[in-house]
N, C-alpha and C positions, 0 to 999 in steps of 0.2 A: 504494499499500500504506500509506504514511504517513497519507494522508487517511482511509482506512478505520479505522486505529487511533485517530485523533483523534475520529472520529464515534462509535466504540464507547465510548471513554472518556467523552465528553460525555453519551452516552445513559445510561451507568451512573451518572454523577454526578447526572443529572436524576432517576433512579429512587431513588437513595439520599438525596437532599436532604430529601424529606418525612419519611423515617424519622428522620433526624438532628434535624429540628425537633421531632418528637413526643417523642423521648427528652429533648431539652433542656427541654421544657415539663413533663415528668413529674417531673423532679428537683426536690426541694424545696431552697430556699436554707437555708444554715446560720443558725440564730437568733443574733442578736447576743449577745455576752457581757454578763452582768449587771454593771453598774458599781456601785461602792460607794455612790454618792449616790442611786441609784434604789431605792426601797422597793417590795416586792411589792404589787400592787394587789389588793384583795379582789374576788372574783368577784361580779358583779351578776346576780341571778336575774331572768329575764324573767317578768313577770307575765302577759303576753299568751298564752303557750303553755307548758304544763307539759312538763318533760322526758319523753320517751318512753323506756320501758324496752325493751331488746331481749330477745326471747324466747330462752331457753336450753333446749336439749334435755337438759340434764344430769339433770333429775329426771323424765324421761319413762319410761313403761313400754314395754318392747320385747317385741313378740310376733314370734317367728320360728319357722320350721319348714320342713317339706318335705311335698309332696303327691305321692302315688304313684297310679298307675292300678290297675286290677283285676288286672294281671299283675305287680304289684310293681316296675314301672319308673317312673322319675322322670317327672313330668307337667308339661311346660312350658305356659305361657300359660293357667293356670287363674285365674279371677277370684276375688278376695278382697274382700269387703265387710264393713266394721266399723261398728257403731253402739253407742251406750251402751245398756245393758240397759233395756228399758221404752220406748225411743224407736222411732218408725217410720222416721225418716229415717236413711239410711246417711251417715255423715260422712267416712269414709275408704274409698278403693278402691285396690287394687293388683293386680298379676298376678305369678305365679311366673316365675322366670327359666328359662333353658334347662335347668337341672338340677332344676327343680321346687321350688326354694327361694324363701323369701320372708322379709322382715323389715319390720315396720311399727311406727312409734313413735306412741303415744297418750299423752295426759296421765294422770298418776296420779290416784287418788282416786275411781274409778268402776268399775263392772263393765261389761265389754264383751262383745258378741256378734259372733262372726265367722261369716259364711256363705261357704262355699266352693262355687263353681259352675263346672261344665264341661258342654259340650254332650254329650248322650247319657248323662250320669251323674246320679245322685241328688245333690241339694244336701245338704251336711253343715253342721251348725251346732254351734258350741262356744262356751262362755262362758269369760271370763277375768276373774279378780278382781285389779284393779289397786289395791286398797286395802291389800293386805298389804305387808309390809316388803320383799318382793323387787322388783327392778327389771325382771325379764324372765321370760318363760315360753316354753318350747319346746313345739311341737305337731307331731304327725305325722298326716296325713290319708291314708286309703286309700279312694279313690273306688270306688263300686260302680255298675255299669251299670244303666240303667233296664230293667226287665223288658220283653222284646219288642223291644228296640232291636237293630239290626244291629251286628255286631262289626267 
């Protein structure tokens, strides 16, 4: 019995050892305290590669809404495609969630065209003006069946 306990203990230690090592490596050391005789050094700009800016979604335009079927029930898994007005290529694509809701962020400063598509239903298109002062717009789509399609 004692031998079984020892084997179990060693097995657990072997399993937890890599976890302890990973935790020890992720902890950052405390920076040394600044002494009175050391002056701050000016930052040297690297001329070989300019600093890259990180993109922030703070100024994006939010298009959100809900899609319903012809019986006014929420419509999941509907395809949403968005492009800038006047362009042929769709740049953003999304789908509605299980409650028929969606939310898509696009850059401000343009007009956008959204095409909502579901099998057996007519495509619907709506334009959004992201040049105005608002940061978001809500939309509700009620899909209509294609004439002659089975219900």
